[in-house]
C-alpha positions as CSV (number, residue, x, y, z in Angstrom):
1,X,87.8,-19.7,-0.8
2,X,87.6,-22.2,2.0
3,X,85.6,-19.7,4.0
4,X,83.2,-19.2,1.1
5,X,82.8,-22.9,0.6
6,X,82.0,-23.3,4.3
7,X,79.4,-20.5,4.2
8,X,77.6,-22.1,1.2
9,X,77.6,-25.5,3.0
10,X,75.9,-23.9,6.0
11,X,73.3,-22.3,3.8
12,X,72.6,-25.6,2.0
13,X,72.2,-27.4,5.4
14,X,69.9,-24.6,6.6
15,X,67.8,-24.8,3.4
16,X,67.6,-28.6,3.7
17,X,66.5,-28.2,7.4
18,X,63.7,-25.8,6.4
19,X,62.5,-28.2,3.7
20,X,62.5,-31.1,6.1
21,X,60.7,-28.8,8.6
22,X,58.1,-27.9,6.0
23,X,57.6,-31.5,5.0
24,X,57.1,-32.5,8.6
25,X,54.5,-29.7,9.1
26,X,52.7,-30.8,6.0
27,X,52.7,-34.4,7.2
28,X,51.3,-33.3,10.6
29,X,48.6,-31.4,8.7
30,X,47.9,-34.5,6.6
31,X,47.6,-36.7,9.6
32,X,45.4,-34.3,11.4
33,X,43.2,-34.1,8.3
34,X,42.8,-37.9,8.1
35,X,41.9,-37.8,11.7
36,X,39.2,-35.2,11.0
37,X,41.0,-32.6,13.2
38,X,40.6,-29.9,10.6
39,X,41.4,-27.0,12.8
40,X,44.8,-28.5,13.6
41,X,45.3,-29.3,9.9
42,X,44.7,-25.7,9.0
43,X,47.2,-24.5,11.7
44,X,49.9,-26.9,10.4
45,X,49.4,-26.0,6.7
46,X,49.4,-22.3,7.7
47,X,52.7,-22.6,9.6
48,X,54.3,-24.4,6.7
49,X,53.1,-21.7,4.3
50,X,54.9,-19.1,6.4
51,X,58.2,-20.6,5.2
52,X,57.2,-21.6,1.7
53,X,54.6,-19.3,0.2
54,X,54.9,-20.8,-3.3
55,X,53.9,-24.3,-2.4
56,X,50.7,-25.1,-4.4
57,X,50.2,-28.4,-2.6
58,X,50.1,-26.7,0.8
59,X,47.5,-24.2,-0.5
60,X,45.5,-27.1,-2.0
61,X,45.6,-29.1,1.2
62,X,44.6,-26.1,3.4
63,X,41.7,-25.4,0.9
64,X,40.4,-29.0,1.6
65,X,40.7,-28.4,5.3
66,X,38.8,-25.1,5.1
67,X,36.1,-26.8,3.0
68,X,35.8,-29.5,5.7
69,X,35.2,-26.7,8.3
70,X,32.6,-25.1,6.1
71,X,34.7,-22.0,5.5
72,X,34.2,-22.1,1.7
73,X,35.3,-18.5,1.1
74,X,38.7,-19.2,2.5
75,X,38.8,-22.6,0.7
76,X,38.1,-20.8,-2.6
77,X,40.9,-18.3,-1.9
78,X,43.4,-21.0,-1.2
79,X,42.3,-23.0,-4.3
80,X,42.8,-19.8,-6.4
81,X,46.4,-19.5,-5.0
82,X,47.1,-23.1,-5.8
83,X,45.9,-22.7,-9.4
84,X,48.0,-19.5,-9.7
85,X,51.1,-21.4,-8.6
86,X,50.4,-24.5,-10.7
87,X,47.9,-23.7,-13.5
88,X,48.2,-27.2,-15.0
89,X,47.5,-29.2,-11.8
90,X,44.1,-30.8,-12.0
91,X,43.7,-31.2,-8.2
92,X,43.9,-27.5,-7.7
93,X,41.0,-27.0,-10.0
94,X,39.1,-29.8,-8.2
95,X,39.6,-27.9,-4.9
96,X,38.2,-24.8,-6.4
97,X,35.2,-26.7,-7.9
98,X,34.5,-28.3,-4.5
99,X,34.6,-25.0,-2.6
100,X,32.2,-23.5,-5.2
101,X,29.9,-26.5,-5.1
102,X,29.6,-26.3,-1.4
103,X,28.8,-22.6,-1.7
104,X,25.9,-23.6,-4.0
105,X,27.6,-21.9,-7.0
106,X,27.1,-25.0,-9.1
107,X,27.6,-23.5,-12.5
108,X,31.0,-22.0,-11.6
109,X,31.9,-25.3,-9.9
110,X,31.0,-27.1,-13.1
111,X,33.5,-24.9,-15.0
112,X,36.4,-25.8,-12.7
113,X,35.6,-29.5,-12.6
114,X,35.5,-29.6,-16.4
115,X,38.9,-27.8,-16.6
116,X,40.4,-30.3,-14.0
117,X,38.9,-33.3,-15.8
118,X,40.3,-32.2,-19.2
119,X,43.8,-31.7,-17.6
120,X,43.7,-35.1,-15.9
121,X,42.7,-36.7,-19.2
122,X,45.8,-35.3,-21.0
123,X,48.3,-36.1,-18.2
124,X,49.0,-39.1,-15.9
125,X,46.6,-38.3,-13.1
126,X,44.5,-41.5,-12.9
127,X,43.5,-41.0,-9.3
128,X,42.6,-37.4,-9.7
129,X,40.8,-38.1,-12.9
130,X,38.4,-40.6,-11.3
131,X,37.8,-38.2,-8.4
132,X,37.2,-35.2,-10.6
133,X,35.0,-37.2,-13.0
134,X,32.7,-38.3,-10.2
135,X,32.4,-34.7,-9.0
136,X,31.8,-33.5,-12.5
137,X,29.0,-35.9,-13.2
138,X,27.4,-35.1,-9.8
139,X,27.3,-31.4,-10.5
140,X,26.1,-31.9,-14.1
141,X,23.1,-33.9,-12.8
142,X,22.5,-31.3,-10.1
143,X,22.5,-28.4,-12.6
144,X,20.1,-30.3,-14.8
145,X,17.8,-31.1,-11.9
146,X,17.8,-27.5,-10.8
147,X,17.2,-26.1,-14.3
148,X,20.1,-23.7,-13.7
149,X,20.0,-22.8,-17.4
150,X,16.9,-20.9,-16.4
151,X,18.5,-19.2,-13.5
152,X,17.8,-15.5,-13.7
153,X,20.4,-13.7,-11.5
154,X,23.4,-15.1,-13.3
155,X,22.5,-13.6,-16.6
156,X,24.4,-10.2,-16.8
157,X,21.9,-9.0,-19.4
158,X,18.9,-9.6,-17.1
159,X,17.8,-6.6,-14.9
160,X,17.6,-9.1,-12.0
161,X,21.4,-9.6,-12.2
162,X,22.0,-5.9,-11.3
163,X,19.3,-6.1,-8.5
164,X,21.0,-9.1,-6.9
165,X,24.4,-7.5,-7.2
166,X,23.0,-4.3,-5.6
167,X,21.4,-6.3,-2.8
168,X,24.6,-8.3,-2.0
169,X,26.7,-5.1,-2.1
170,X,24.4,-3.8,0.7
171,X,24.7,-6.8,2.9
172,X,21.8,-9.0,1.7
173,X,22.4,-12.7,2.0
174,X,20.5,-15.5,0.4
175,X,23.1,-18.2,-0.4
176,X,20.5,-21.1,-0.4
177,X,18.1,-19.5,-2.9
178,X,18.0,-18.8,-6.6
179,X,15.4,-17.4,-9.0
180,X,14.2,-19.4,-11.9
181,X,12.2,-18.2,-15.0
182,X,9.3,-20.4,-16.1
183,X,7.7,-18.6,-19.0
184,X,7.2,-15.0,-20.1
185,X,7.2,-12.9,-16.9
186,X,6.5,-15.8,-14.6
187,X,9.2,-16.8,-12.1
188,X,9.8,-18.3,-8.7
189,X,12.4,-18.8,-6.0
190,X,14.0,-22.2,-5.5
191,X,16.3,-23.9,-3.0
192,X,19.9,-24.5,-4.0
193,X,20.3,-27.0,-1.2
194,X,18.3,-28.9,1.4
195,X,16.8,-26.4,3.9
196,X,16.1,-27.6,7.4
197,X,13.0,-26.2,9.2
198,X,13.3,-23.2,11.5
199,X,16.5,-22.0,9.7
200,X,16.5,-18.3,9.2
201,X,19.8,-18.1,7.4
202,X,18.3,-19.0,4.1
203,X,17.4,-15.4,3.5
204,X,18.5,-12.2,5.2
205,X,18.0,-8.8,3.6
206,X,19.6,-5.8,5.2
207,X,19.7,-2.2,4.2
208,X,17.3,-1.9,1.3
209,X,13.9,-2.6,2.7
210,X,11.7,0.5,2.3
211,X,9.3,1.0,5.2
212,X,6.4,3.3,5.5
213,X,4.6,3.7,8.9
214,X,0.9,3.4,8.6
215,X,0.5,7.0,9.8
216,X,2.1,8.1,6.6
217,X,4.0,11.0,8.0
218,X,7.5,9.7,7.5
219,X,9.4,7.1,5.7
220,X,12.7,5.4,6.3
221,X,14.9,2.6,5.1
222,X,16.6,0.1,7.4
223,X,19.8,2.0,6.9
224,X,20.0,5.7,5.8
225,X,22.2,6.4,2.7
226,X,21.3,10.0,2.2
227,X,19.8,12.9,4.0
228,X,16.2,11.8,4.3
229,X,14.9,15.3,5.2
230,X,16.0,16.5,1.8
231,X,14.9,13.5,-0.2
232,X,12.5,14.5,-2.9
233,X,10.2,11.6,-2.3
234,X,10.0,12.5,1.4
235,X,9.4,16.2,0.6
236,X,6.5,15.2,-1.8
237,X,5.0,12.9,0.9
238,X,5.2,15.7,3.5
239,X,3.4,18.1,1.1
240,X,0.6,15.5,0.7
241,X,0.4,15.4,4.5
242,X,0.5,19.2,4.8
243,X,-2.3,19.5,2.3
244,X,-4.6,17.6,4.7
245,X,-5.8,15.4,1.9
246,X,-7.7,12.5,3.3
247,X,-5.7,9.5,2.0
248,X,-7.9,6.5,2.2
249,X,-5.3,3.8,1.8
250,X,-1.9,3.5,3.5
251,X,-0.7,2.0,0.2
252,X,-0.9,5.4,-1.3
253,X,2.0,6.7,0.8
254,X,4.3,4.0,-0.5
255,X,3.0,4.5,-4.1
256,X,3.8,8.2,-3.9
257,X,7.3,7.4,-2.7
258,X,7.8,4.8,-5.4
259,X,6.7,7.3,-8.1
260,X,9.0,10.0,-6.9
261,X,12.0,7.5,-6.9
262,X,11.1,6.2,-10.3
263,X,11.0,9.7,-11.8
264,X,14.8,10.0,-10.9
265,X,15.6,7.0,-13.1
266,X,19.2,5.8,-12.8
267,X,20.0,8.4,-10.2
268,X,17.6,6.8,-7.7
269,X,19.3,4.8,-5.0
270,X,16.5,2.2,-5.6
271,X,16.9,2.1,-9.4
272,X,18.2,-1.6,-9.5
273,X,15.0,-2.7,-7.7
274,X,12.6,-0.3,-9.5
275,X,14.0,-1.5,-12.8
276,X,12.8,-5.1,-12.2
277,X,9.2,-4.1,-11.3
278,X,6.6,-5.1,-13.9
279,X,6.0,-2.4,-16.6
280,X,2.4,-3.5,-16.8
281,X,-0.1,-5.9,-15.1
282,X,-1.9,-7.7,-17.9
283,X,-3.4,-10.3,-15.5
284,X,-4.9,-7.8,-13.1
285,X,-8.7,-7.6,-14.1
286,X,-8.7,-3.8,-13.7
287,X,-7.3,-3.7,-17.2
288,X,-9.5,-6.4,-18.8
289,X,-11.5,-5.3,-21.9
290,X,-15.3,-5.8,-22.1
291,X,-15.0,-9.1,-23.9
292,X,-12.8,-10.6,-21.2
293,X,-15.0,-9.2,-18.4
294,X,-18.1,-10.8,-20.1
295,X,-16.6,-14.2,-19.0
296,X,-17.3,-13.0,-15.4
297,X,-21.0,-12.4,-15.9
298,X,-22.8,-13.4,-12.7
299,X,-19.7,-13.1,-10.6
300,X,-19.5,-10.6,-7.7
301,X,-15.9,-10.0,-8.9
302,X,-17.2,-7.6,-11.4
303,X,-18.5,-5.3,-8.6
304,X,-15.2,-5.6,-6.8
305,X,-13.3,-4.6,-10.0
306,X,-15.6,-1.6,-10.6
307,X,-15.3,-0.5,-7.0
308,X,-11.5,-0.7,-7.1
309,X,-11.3,1.4,-10.3
310,X,-13.6,4.0,-8.7
311,X,-11.6,4.1,-5.5
312,X,-8.2,4.5,-7.3
313,X,-9.5,7.3,-9.5
314,X,-11.0,9.1,-6.6
315,X,-7.8,8.8,-4.6
316,X,-5.6,10.1,-7.4
317,X,-7.9,13.0,-8.3
318,X,-8.1,14.1,-4.6
319,X,-4.3,14.2,-4.2
320,X,-3.5,15.7,-7.6
321,X,-6.0,18.5,-7.1
322,X,-4.4,19.5,-3.8
323,X,-0.7,18.8,-4.4
324,X,0.9,20.3,-7.5
325,X,4.0,18.2,-7.3
326,X,1.9,15.0,-7.4
327,X,-0.1,16.1,-10.5
328,X,3.0,15.5,-12.7
329,X,2.2,11.8,-12.4
330,X,-0.6,10.5,-14.6
331,X,-3.5,8.4,-13.3
332,X,-2.0,5.4,-15.2
333,X,1.3,5.9,-13.4
334,X,-0.5,6.1,-10.0
335,X,-2.4,2.9,-10.7
336,X,0.9,1.2,-11.7
337,X,2.5,2.2,-8.4
338,X,-0.5,1.1,-6.3
339,X,-0.5,-2.3,-8.0
340,X,3.3,-2.6,-7.4
341,X,2.6,-2.0,-3.8
342,X,-0.4,-4.3,-3.3
343,X,1.2,-7.2,-5.1
344,X,4.5,-6.9,-3.2
345,X,3.9,-5.4,0.2
346,X,4.8,-7.0,3.5
347,X,3.3,-6.0,6.9
348,X,5.9,-6.1,9.6
349,X,6.9,-4.7,13.0
350,X,10.1,-2.6,12.8
351,X,11.5,-1.2,16.1
352,X,8.1,-1.9,17.7
353,X,6.1,0.0,15.0
354,X,3.6,-1.7,12.7
355,X,4.5,-0.7,9.2
356,X,4.3,-1.7,5.6
357,X,7.3,-2.4,3.4
358,X,8.7,-3.4,0.0
359,X,11.2,-6.2,0.3
360,X,13.3,-6.9,-2.9
361,X,13.8,-10.5,-3.7
362,X,11.5,-11.7,-0.9
363,X,8.6,-10.4,-3.0
364,X,9.5,-13.0,-5.7
365,X,8.2,-15.9,-3.6
366,X,4.9,-17.3,-5.0
367,X,1.9,-18.2,-2.9
368,X,1.0,-21.5,-1.5
369,X,-1.0,-22.9,1.4
370,X,-0.3,-24.2,4.0
371,X,2.6,-21.8,4.6
372,X,6.1,-23.1,4.3
373,X,8.0,-20.0,5.4
374,X,7.5,-17.2,7.9
375,X,9.1,-13.8,7.8
376,X,9.7,-10.8,10.0
377,X,11.8,-7.7,10.5
378,X,14.6,-8.6,12.9
379,X,15.4,-5.4,15.0
380,X,18.7,-6.9,16.2
381,X,19.9,-7.9,12.7
382,X,18.4,-4.7,11.2
383,X,17.1,-6.8,8.4
384,X,14.2,-8.7,7.0
385,X,14.5,-12.5,7.5
386,X,12.7,-15.5,6.0
387,X,12.5,-18.7,8.1
388,X,11.6,-22.1,6.8
389,X,8.8,-23.9,8.8
390,X,9.1,-27.2,6.9
391,X,12.0,-29.1,5.3
392,X,12.5,-27.9,1.7
393,X,14.5,-30.3,-0.6
394,X,17.1,-29.2,-3.1
395,X,15.6,-27.7,-6.2
396,X,12.1,-27.4,-4.7
397,X,10.3,-24.1,-5.1
398,X,10.2,-21.9,-1.9
399,X,6.8,-20.5,-1.3
400,X,5.4,-17.7,0.8
401,X,1.8,-17.6,2.0
402,X,-0.4,-14.6,1.1
403,X,-2.8,-15.9,3.8
404,X,-6.2,-17.6,3.4
405,X,-8.3,-15.5,1.1
406,X,-11.3,-15.9,-1.2
407,X,-10.4,-16.1,-4.9
408,X,-11.8,-12.7,-5.6
409,X,-9.0,-11.1,-3.5
410,X,-6.3,-13.1,-5.2
411,X,-7.9,-12.4,-8.6
412,X,-8.5,-8.6,-8.2
413,X,-5.4,-7.8,-6.2
414,X,-2.8,-10.2,-7.6
415,X,-4.1,-11.5,-10.9
416,X,-4.4,-15.2,-10.2
417,X,-7.1,-17.6,-8.9
418,X,-6.7,-21.0,-7.2
419,X,-8.4,-23.9,-8.8
420,X,-9.0,-25.5,-5.3
421,X,-9.7,-22.9,-2.7
422,X,-11.7,-23.8,0.5
423,X,-12.0,-20.1,1.3
424,X,-14.0,-19.2,-1.8
425,X,-17.1,-17.1,-1.3
426,X,-20.3,-16.2,-3.1
427,X,-22.7,-13.3,-2.6
428,X,-26.3,-13.9,-1.7
429,X,-28.9,-11.1,-1.8
430,X,-32.0,-11.0,0.4
431,X,-34.4,-8.1,0.3
432,X,-36.1,-6.9,3.4
433,X,-39.3,-5.2,1.9
434,X,-41.1,-3.2,4.6
435,X,-44.4,-3.4,2.7
436,X,-44.3,-7.2,2.1
437,X,-43.0,-8.2,5.5
438,X,-45.0,-9.1,8.6
439,X,-43.9,-7.6,11.9
440,X,-41.7,-5.1,9.9
441,X,-41.1,-2.6,12.7
442,X,-40.1,-5.3,15.2
443,X,-37.8,-6.9,12.6
444,X,-36.3,-3.6,11.7
445,X,-35.6,-2.8,15.4
446,X,-33.9,-6.2,16.0
447,X,-31.9,-5.9,12.7
448,X,-30.8,-2.4,13.6
449,X,-29.5,-3.7,17.0
450,X,-27.6,-6.5,15.2
451,X,-26.0,-4.7,12.3
452,X,-27.1,-1.1,12.3
453,X,-29.3,-1.5,9.2
454,X,-32.9,-2.5,8.4
455,X,-34.9,-2.2,5.2
456,X,-33.6,-2.7,1.7
457,X,-31.4,-5.2,0.0
458,X,-28.9,-7.1,2.1
459,X,-25.8,-8.8,0.7
460,X,-24.0,-11.6,2.4
461,X,-20.6,-12.7,1.2
462,X,-20.2,-16.2,2.5
463,X,-18.0,-19.3,2.1
464,X,-19.1,-22.9,2.0
465,X,-18.5,-23.2,5.7
466,X,-20.5,-23.0,8.9
467,X,-18.6,-20.0,10.1
468,X,-19.6,-16.6,11.5
469,X,-20.5,-15.2,8.1
470,X,-22.9,-18.1,7.3
471,X,-24.4,-17.9,10.8
472,X,-25.1,-14.3,10.2
473,X,-26.8,-15.1,6.9
474,X,-28.9,-17.9,8.6
475,X,-29.8,-15.5,11.4
476,X,-31.0,-12.9,8.9
477,X,-33.2,-15.5,7.1
478,X,-34.7,-16.6,10.4
479,X,-35.6,-13.0,11.3
480,X,-37.2,-12.5,7.9
481,X,-39.6,-15.5,8.4
482,X,-40.2,-15.1,12.1
483,X,-43.8,-15.2,13.4
484,X,-45.4,-13.1,16.1
485,X,-45.0,-15.7,18.9
486,X,-41.3,-16.3,18.0
487,X,-40.7,-12.5,17.9
488,X,-42.3,-12.1,21.3
489,X,-40.1,-14.8,22.8
490,X,-37.0,-13.4,21.2
491,X,-37.7,-9.9,22.4
492,X,-38.7,-11.1,25.9
493,X,-35.5,-13.1,26.2
494,X,-33.4,-10.1,25.1
495,X,-35.1,-7.8,27.5
496,X,-34.6,-10.4,30.3
497,X,-30.9,-10.5,29.4
498,X,-30.6,-6.8,29.7
499,X,-32.2,-6.7,33.1
500,X,-29.8,-9.3,34.4
501,X,-26.7,-7.4,33.3
502,X,-26.1,-6.0,36.8
503,X,-26.1,-9.5,38.3
504,X,-23.7,-12.4,38.0
505,X,-24.3,-14.1,34.7
506,X,-22.9,-17.1,32.9
507,X,-20.6,-16.7,30.0
508,X,-23.5,-17.6,27.7
509,X,-25.9,-15.1,29.2
510,X,-23.5,-12.2,29.0
511,X,-22.6,-13.0,25.4
512,X,-23.5,-9.9,23.2
513,X,-26.4,-10.2,20.8
514,X,-24.7,-11.0,17.4
515,X,-26.4,-13.9,15.8
516,X,-30.0,-15.0,15.7
517,X,-29.9,-18.8,16.2
518,X,-32.6,-21.4,15.5
519,X,-36.0,-20.4,16.8
520,X,-38.2,-23.4,16.0
521,X,-38.5,-26.2,13.4
522,X,-41.1,-24.2,11.5
523,X,-38.8,-21.1,11.4
524,X,-35.8,-23.1,10.3
525,X,-37.6,-24.7,7.4
526,X,-38.8,-21.4,6.1
527,X,-35.4,-19.8,6.6
528,X,-33.8,-22.6,4.6
529,X,-36.4,-22.1,1.8
530,X,-35.5,-18.4,1.7
531,X,-31.8,-19.2,1.7
532,X,-32.3,-21.7,-1.2
533,X,-34.2,-19.1,-3.2
534,X,-31.4,-16.6,-2.8
535,X,-28.8,-19.1,-3.8
536,X,-30.8,-20.2,-6.9
537,X,-31.2,-16.6,-8.0
538,X,-27.5,-16.0,-7.7
539,X,-26.7,-19.2,-9.6
540,X,-29.1,-18.3,-12.4
541,X,-27.1,-15.1,-13.1
542,X,-24.2,-17.2,-14.5
543,X,-24.3,-18.2,-18.2
544,X,-22.4,-21.5,-17.7
545,X,-22.9,-24.5,-15.5
546,X,-20.4,-26.0,-13.0
547,X,-20.0,-29.1,-15.2
548,X,-19.2,-26.9,-18.2
549,X,-16.5,-24.9,-16.4
550,X,-15.0,-28.0,-14.8
551,X,-14.6,-29.6,-18.3
552,X,-13.0,-26.4,-19.6
553,X,-10.3,-26.7,-17.0
554,X,-9.9,-30.5,-17.0
555,X,-9.5,-30.6,-20.8
556,X,-7.0,-27.8,-20.8
557,X,-9.2,-25.7,-23.1
558,X,-9.3,-22.8,-20.6
559,X,-5.5,-22.7,-20.4
560,X,-5.2,-22.7,-24.2
561,X,-7.3,-19.6,-24.3
562,X,-4.9,-17.7,-22.1
563,X,-4.2,-17.1,-18.4
564,X,-6.8,-14.4,-18.1
565,X,-9.6,-16.5,-19.5
566,X,-8.5,-19.4,-17.3
567,X,-8.6,-17.2,-14.2
568,X,-12.1,-15.9,-15.1
569,X,-13.3,-19.5,-15.4
570,X,-11.7,-20.5,-12.1
571,X,-13.1,-17.4,-10.4
572,X,-16.7,-18.0,-11.5
573,X,-16.5,-21.7,-10.9
574,X,-15.4,-21.2,-7.3
575,X,-18.5,-19.0,-6.7
576,X,-20.9,-21.5,-8.3
577,X,-19.5,-24.3,-6.1
578,X,-20.2,-22.2,-3.0
579,X,-23.7,-21.5,-4.1
580,X,-24.3,-25.2,-4.9
581,X,-23.1,-26.1,-1.4
582,X,-25.8,-23.8,0.1
583,X,-28.4,-25.3,-2.2
584,X,-27.5,-28.8,-1.2
585,X,-27.4,-27.8,2.5
586,X,-30.9,-26.4,2.3
587,X,-32.3,-29.5,0.5
588,X,-30.6,-32.0,2.7
589,X,-31.5,-30.1,5.9
590,X,-35.2,-29.7,4.9
591,X,-35.4,-33.4,4.5
592,X,-33.7,-34.2,7.8
593,X,-35.9,-31.8,9.8
594,X,-39.0,-33.8,8.8
595,X,-37.6,-37.0,10.3
596,X,-38.0,-38.5,13.7
597,X,-34.9,-38.3,15.9
598,X,-33.9,-42.0,15.6
599,X,-34.1,-41.8,11.7
600,X,-32.4,-38.4,11.8
601,X,-29.4,-39.9,13.7
602,X,-29.2,-42.8,11.4
603,X,-29.1,-40.6,8.3
604,X,-26.5,-38.4,9.8
605,X,-24.2,-41.3,10.7
606,X,-24.5,-42.6,7.1
607,X,-22.9,-39.5,5.7
608,X,-20.7,-38.5,8.6
609,X,-17.4,-36.8,7.6
610,X,-18.4,-36.5,3.9
611,X,-18.9,-32.7,4.5
612,X,-17.4,-31.6,7.9
613,X,-19.0,-28.1,7.5
614,X,-22.5,-29.6,7.1
615,X,-21.8,-32.0,10.0
616,X,-21.3,-28.9,12.2
617,X,-24.6,-27.4,11.1
618,X,-26.4,-30.7,11.6
619,X,-24.9,-31.2,15.0
620,X,-25.4,-27.7,16.4
621,X,-28.6,-26.6,14.7
622,X,-30.6,-29.4,13.2
623,X,-30.1,-32.0,16.0
624,X,-31.4,-29.8,18.8
625,X,-34.5,-28.9,16.7
626,X,-35.3,-32.5,15.8
627,X,-34.4,-33.9,19.2
628,X,-36.6,-31.5,21.1
629,X,-39.5,-31.4,18.7
630,X,-40.7,-28.5,20.7
631,X,-41.7,-24.9,20.2
632,X,-40.4,-24.0,23.6
633,X,-37.9,-21.3,22.8
634,X,-36.1,-21.5,26.2
635,X,-35.4,-25.2,25.8
636,X,-34.1,-24.9,22.3
637,X,-31.9,-22.0,23.2
638,X,-30.4,-24.0,26.1
639,X,-29.8,-27.0,24.0
640,X,-28.1,-25.0,21.2
641,X,-25.5,-23.3,23.4
642,X,-22.0,-24.7,22.6
643,X,-18.5,-24.0,21.6
644,X,-17.1,-24.7,18.2
645,X,-13.3,-24.7,18.2
646,X,-12.1,-21.5,19.8
647,X,-15.1,-19.5,18.7
648,X,-18.4,-19.6,20.7
649,X,-21.4,-19.9,18.5
650,X,-24.7,-18.8,19.9
651,X,-27.8,-20.0,18.2
652,X,-29.6,-17.2,19.8
653,X,-28.1,-14.1,20.2
């Protein structure tokens, strides 16, 4: 009995020693935590847990240390253990909420903070209650600010939920982003936290990007999940290639692949992604009815739409006629696939090969200029990455840039138009009539040397800018009104340039003949008159005025009539503004060319910086003409040689 009593006493002392040891390890951990030595704190708590695996407080404290180190996954796991050991302890729920909050899983954090707050209200946890309430209110405000009730990927009933789950299962990571629904089918990607510039960790997509080399003879994903050689989609593509059908667009290869995968339905590896693709494209003008297209009367977008429809039908019929397997897809299905491609495609370099690809989730970013993100395929990471190029605040929408384009490209390809777009263009038509033109053979020879064309109608798609396109247009107008003396000087200069090619020449003299620059004051005035006439004729084809369209947009009337109507108004308004810019340029320039040089300079300085594009034209074309007041071609040519930005502009050739 005495021996048994002695043994029990030894066990009791040993147990007491272990408890004291555990308590000292916890104290060491607490002290390290207060000193912000979080690694030491984790080590101390871990050693303590080796001897007492059912201590909720130790798990809770280690969770806090892990959170301080940014290891939120481990912090969440420890918080879950603490809750399991002591389900009624508010602080354990706080630890879980905090780990989830720092992981940007705000809605889940809100749930745990709410549970902890309710527990602390019922029990005597005044200190914990104040702490939890502060966190609860903070996350409530954050959820409201972020509109997380409109968050798409957390709704299990939404197809995007399955797509996101599929992406994450394959290694995709985008912890700083979430998708938000605005209205109907419109959505965007937003930041769950503040994103520093030049941070690529905001988005990384591995495994599921579909790439198609531009050659079209093969197709691969960033990681192979099945035998590609036996994949039905690849077989169909190889049959298209074997048929020697002339495929006009590289997008057709990806469209063929997409159609083959979609036909497999749920059995397709890519089904979670294909299932979120639009079932239709109601904002793409290819599908507009006649009454809607009538709102574009006068716009060159109508010709672009007609051309696109013709091209797509020709492409489909050519392939379907040669490849039996492809003919099972209808023309409507082919158009659907091509539109999916053009509205979502990314051009990247993968393993040194330039290729096109579909990138799930990344293709949800909307367009904005200037660009806020950049993207690429990272060979080392074997994935597509998006990098921020500017700070993005929490809740702010994250945009991609589709590049600088005229509205007709945004409108016809993507189904939207920008209200303010400095890259808008208009089409001006000028007819070179052999019978009505003086010096027709000489003009035709020069024109053929410039653009490989001569008589007939010439179209110029130009922006309200003094760029290469506008310079080509002005050069054409100058050639159309050239007189015999000017033609002789132009041809003599060009011939002299050719004979000098074997000698050392300046950069200017060796510059290839591309643009016909100003020839004389007389010529420039007549060229401007011809340009104004073409702009007026193009403007007269529209049934509404600039003022009328601006009022439709400003009043909100255009928006009330639907997005398609609004886009039509924005499209035609942009063109009319470009035409109006050319009309004003010709009128102002005509007036300035008649002034003496001192008065010319005075007038230019009065309006300097009001229109930078006109300033360029005035400085590099009008000023040399007015200043020289000469018909000496060589002097005018010498005065007009200059460099604008990085692009050399030659007034003659």
